C-alpha positions in Angstrom: 13.9 22.3 -38.3 12.2 23.2 -35.0 14.4 23.1 -31.9 13.9 21.0 -28.9 11.8 22.8 -26.2 13.7 23.7 -23.0 11.3 21.5 -21.1 10.1 18.4 -22.9 6.7 17.5 -21.6 6.0 13.7 -21.7 2.9 11.6 -21.5 3.0 7.9 -20.9 0.5 5.8 -22.8 0.5 2.3 -21.4 -1.0 -0.8 -23.0 -1.4 -2.8 -19.7 -1.9 -6.2 -21.2 0.9 -5.7 -23.8 3.3 -4.6 -21.0 2.3 -7.5 -18.8 2.8 -10.2 -21.5 6.2 -8.7 -22.4 7.3 -8.8 -18.8 6.0 -12.4 -18.4 7.9 -13.6 -21.5 11.0 -11.6 -20.8 11.4 -11.9 -17.0 9.0 -14.8 -16.1 6.5 -12.8 -14.0 3.1 -14.4 -13.6 1.0 -11.4 -13.0 1.1 -7.6 -13.7 3.3 -6.6 -10.9 4.5 -3.2 -12.3 4.1 0.2 -10.7 3.4 2.0 -13.9 3.9 5.5 -12.5 7.3 4.5 -11.2 8.2 3.0 -14.6 7.1 6.2 -16.4 9.0 8.4 -14.0 12.2 6.3 -14.4 12.1 6.5 -18.2 11.5 10.2 -18.1 14.3 10.8 -15.5 16.8 8.9 -17.7 15.9 11.1 -20.7 15.4 14.4 -18.9 11.7 14.6 -19.8 9.0 16.1 -17.6 6.3 13.5 -17.0 3.0 15.4 -17.0 0.6 12.5 -17.1 0.4 8.7 -17.1 -2.5 7.0 -19.0 -3.2 3.3 -18.6 -5.3 1.1 -20.9 -6.3 -2.5 -20.3 -8.8 -5.2 -20.9 -10.7 -6.5 -17.9 -12.5 -9.9 -17.8 -16.1 -10.0 -16.8 -16.8 -11.3 -13.3 -18.7 -14.3 -14.8 -15.7 -15.2 -17.0 -12.9 -14.8 -14.5 -13.8 -13.5 -11.0 -10.2 -13.6 -9.8 -8.8 -11.4 -12.5 -11.8 -9.1 -12.5 -11.2 -8.4 -8.8 -7.4 -8.0 -9.4 -7.9 -5.4 -12.1 -10.7 -3.6 -10.3 -8.5 -3.1 -7.2 -5.4 -2.2 -9.2 -7.2 0.3 -11.4 -8.8 1.9 -8.4 -5.4 2.4 -6.8 -4.1 3.9 -10.0 -6.9 6.3 -10.2 -6.2 7.4 -6.6 -2.6 8.1 -7.7 -3.8 10.4 -10.4 -3.3 8.0 -13.3 -5.9 8.2 -16.1 -7.3 4.7 -16.6 -9.4 3.2 -19.5 -10.6 -0.4 -19.5 -12.4 -2.5 -22.1 -14.0 -6.0 -21.8 -11.6 -8.9 -22.0 -13.3 -11.8 -23.6 -12.1 -15.4 -23.3 -12.1 -17.6 -26.4 -10.9 -21.2 -27.0 -7.8 -21.2 -29.2 -5.7 -24.1 -30.5 -2.2 -24.0 -29.2 0.5 -26.0 -31.0 3.1 -27.7 -28.9 6.8 -28.3 -29.9 6.0 -32.0 -30.5 3.4 -31.1 -33.1 0.4 -31.9 -31.0 -2.4 -29.3 -30.3 -4.6 -28.5 -27.4 -7.4 -26.1 -26.8 -6.8 -23.3 -24.2 -8.8 -20.2 -23.1 -7.1 -17.0 -24.2 -8.1 -13.5 -23.4 -8.9 -11.1 -26.2 -9.4 -7.3 -25.8 -11.1 -5.2 -28.3 -10.5 -1.5 -28.9 -7.5 -0.8 -26.6 -5.0 -0.1 -29.4 -7.6 2.1 -31.2 -8.3 4.0 -28.0 -4.6 4.6 -27.4 -4.1 5.8 -31.0 -7.0 8.2 -30.8 -5.8 9.7 -27.6 -2.2 10.0 -28.7 -3.3 11.9 -31.9 -6.0 14.0 -30.2 -3.6 15.2 -27.5 -0.9 15.9 -30.1 -3.3 18.2 -32.0 -4.0 20.0 -28.7 -0.2 20.4 -28.0 -0.5 18.7 -24.6 2.9 17.0 -24.8 6.2 17.0 -26.6 7.1 13.3 -26.1 4.6 10.4 -26.3 6.0 7.3 -24.6 4.2 4.1 -25.7 4.6 1.3 -23.2 3.8 -1.2 -25.9 5.3 -3.3 -28.7 2.1 -3.4 -30.7 3.1 -2.7 -34.3 -0.4 -1.3 -35.1 0.8 1.8 -33.3 3.5 2.4 -35.9 0.9 4.3 -38.0 0.4 6.6 -35.0 4.1 7.4 -34.9 4.0 8.3 -38.6 0.9 10.5 -38.1 2.7 12.4 -35.3 5.4 13.4 -37.7 2.8 14.9 -39.9 1.3 16.8 -37.0 4.7 18.1 -35.9 5.3 19.5 -39.4 1.9 21.1 -39.6 2.4 22.7 -36.2 6.1 23.5 -36.9 7.2 22.1 -33.6 9.5 19.5 -32.1 7.8 16.2 -31.1 9.1 12.7 -30.3 7.4 9.3 -29.9 9.2 6.5 -28.1 8.3 2.8 -27.4 9.3 1.5 -24.0 9.3 -2.3 -23.3 10.9 -5.0 -21.2 13.9 -6.6 -22.9 16.7 -9.0 -22.4 19.1 -11.1 -24.5 16.7 -14.0 -24.3 13.6 -12.1 -25.4 11.8 -13.5 -28.4 10.5 -10.0 -29.3 13.2 -7.4 -28.9 11.7 -4.8 -31.2 9.7 -1.7 -30.2 7.0 -0.1 -32.3 8.4 0.7 -35.7 9.0 4.4 -36.5 9.6 5.2 -32.8 12.7 5.5 -30.6 13.1 2.2 -28.7 13.7 2.3 -24.9 14.6 -1.2 -23.6 13.9 -1.8 -19.9 16.2 -4.4 -18.4 15.3 -6.5 -15.3 17.2 -4.4 -12.8 15.3 -1.3 -14.0 12.0 -3.1 -14.1 12.5 -4.6 -10.6 13.1 -1.2 -9.2 9.5 -0.2 -10.2 7.5 -3.1 -8.8 4.2 -2.5 -7.1 4.4 -3.7 -3.5 0.7 -4.5 -3.4 -0.3 -7.9 -4.7 -3.9 -7.4 -5.9 -4.4 -11.1 -6.4 -4.9 -11.2 -2.6 -7.7 -8.6 -2.6 -11.2 -9.9 -2.0 
């Protein structure tokens, strides 16, 4: 079995919407207030991994659908790019969905749907593994579709006869409804104290 490399190079692959919704459900935050570079560095420091790149993927609504959130993400993504973070965005479309209430009644609400983000993450994780660009892939996501990626990385590691790890990092608490990371990965639970130490001081909701 291949030995761990003396320096374990890590790349963070971040599903921005998945991370936001997890933080909202777990900690009650109402907008994506994370500093993703700080979160990635914190996870790597705890595990003695060398962070070599942070890659951020998200859906962004069209200006005609939601001008406020379009401005928010445009400003936040621009700042991330200036910090050296790779960013990838896809259109976030709004559709009416029926939501069932605890009393059994239903109402229609607009819900954002992004297409292609999980596929883009999967392609990049596998492509960069083939190129031997990292030893550790950190998925900031709980999207179970990515479990197939984790299985594929084990195949690649055997083919290349080298040590490789894939981890799933996500907000978690004892009250979380979803306390599971991506299957076939190492789970890294981020508690509120750790999450709050990595908040972005800039509130992009105020940007015009």
